[in-house]
N, C-alpha and C positions, 0 to 999 in steps of 0.2 A: 524593311522595304525590299520589294522584289527587284530582281536584276534589270528588268526592262525599264523600270522607272529610274534607275540609277544611270543608265547608259547615256542619256543626254548631257549629264554633267561631267562625264569622264573626259579627261584631257584628250585633245585631238590625236596626239601621237599614240596613246594607249588604245583609243578607239580604232585607229587605223591598224595597229598590230593585231588586235582581236579580230577585226573584220578580215584582214588578209589571211590570218591563220585559219579562220573558218573556211574561207574560200578555197585555199590550197588543200585543206583536208577533205573537203567535199569533192573537189576535183580528183582526189585520189581514192574515192570510194568510201570515205568515212561517213556514217550517218549524220544528218544535219544537226541533230541535237547534241551528239557527241562532239562534233566539230565545233559547234558554238561553245560548248563547255570548255573545250581545250583552248579556244581563242581567249575566252574570259580568264581562264587560269593563267595563261602566259602573260596577259596584260597585267593581272594582279601580281604575278611574280616580279615583273619588271618594276612596277610601282613600289613594291615592298623592298626589293633588294637594291634598286638603283634610284628610287625617288629622292628628289632633293639635290641630286648631283648634277653638275654641268657635264654633259656628255656630247662629244662631237663625233658623229658617225662618219667614218671614212667613206670616200666615194669608191673605194676598192679599185682604183685605177690600174694598179699593177696586175690584179687578177683579170680584169677585163682585157687588158693588153695581152696577157698570156693566152687567154681564150682566143682572141683575134689572131694571134700569131699561129696558134695550133690549127685554127680553121684554114688559114692561108697555106700552111705547111701541108695539110691534108688535100688541098686543091692542087698542089704542085705535082706535075707529071714528069719533071726532069727537063722539060724544054719550053715551058710556058711562062718564063720570067716576065716578058713584056706584057702578056695578057693579064697576069696577076697585078703588075704595077698599074696598069690602066684601071682595072676593076677596083682596086683598093686604094687608088690615088696615092701611090707611093712611087719612088724612083725605082728603076730596075736595080740599081746598086743596093737600095734598101731591101728589096726582095731577096737578092743574093745573100745579104747579111742575115736577114731574118731566117731564111731557110737553113743557113749554116748554124745559127744559134739554136734554133729549135731542134735540128738534127742532133747536135751535140747533147742537148738536154735529154732528148729521147733515148739516145744511145746510153748515156750515163744512167738514166733511170732504169733501163732494162738489164744492164750488165750488173753482175754480182761484183762486189768489191773484194779484192784479195786481202787488202789491209784496211782496217777501219780506224 
């Protein structure tokens, strides 16, 4: 049976993975037929290796929060705490804490450790 006739009976999640993979690859310049083959291959891999298992996908809240914090940190000019608090619907105190936390994380990331 050819692949196009099998697609309608594929599970919704696997169809979505295949379609999203295809779209992303095409957006990055991969030829449509190669992108489609990669999408199908990834969906098949997930079905073979993870099929039948109960999987709960995390919402990745901490990652999204870290991205937001870094975005706010990059908007910080040194004197715009109040503007940032209004824009991001946070308290001024929250902005101060966020800036200090991200600054520490960025300094730690950039500095070499003397002792590991």
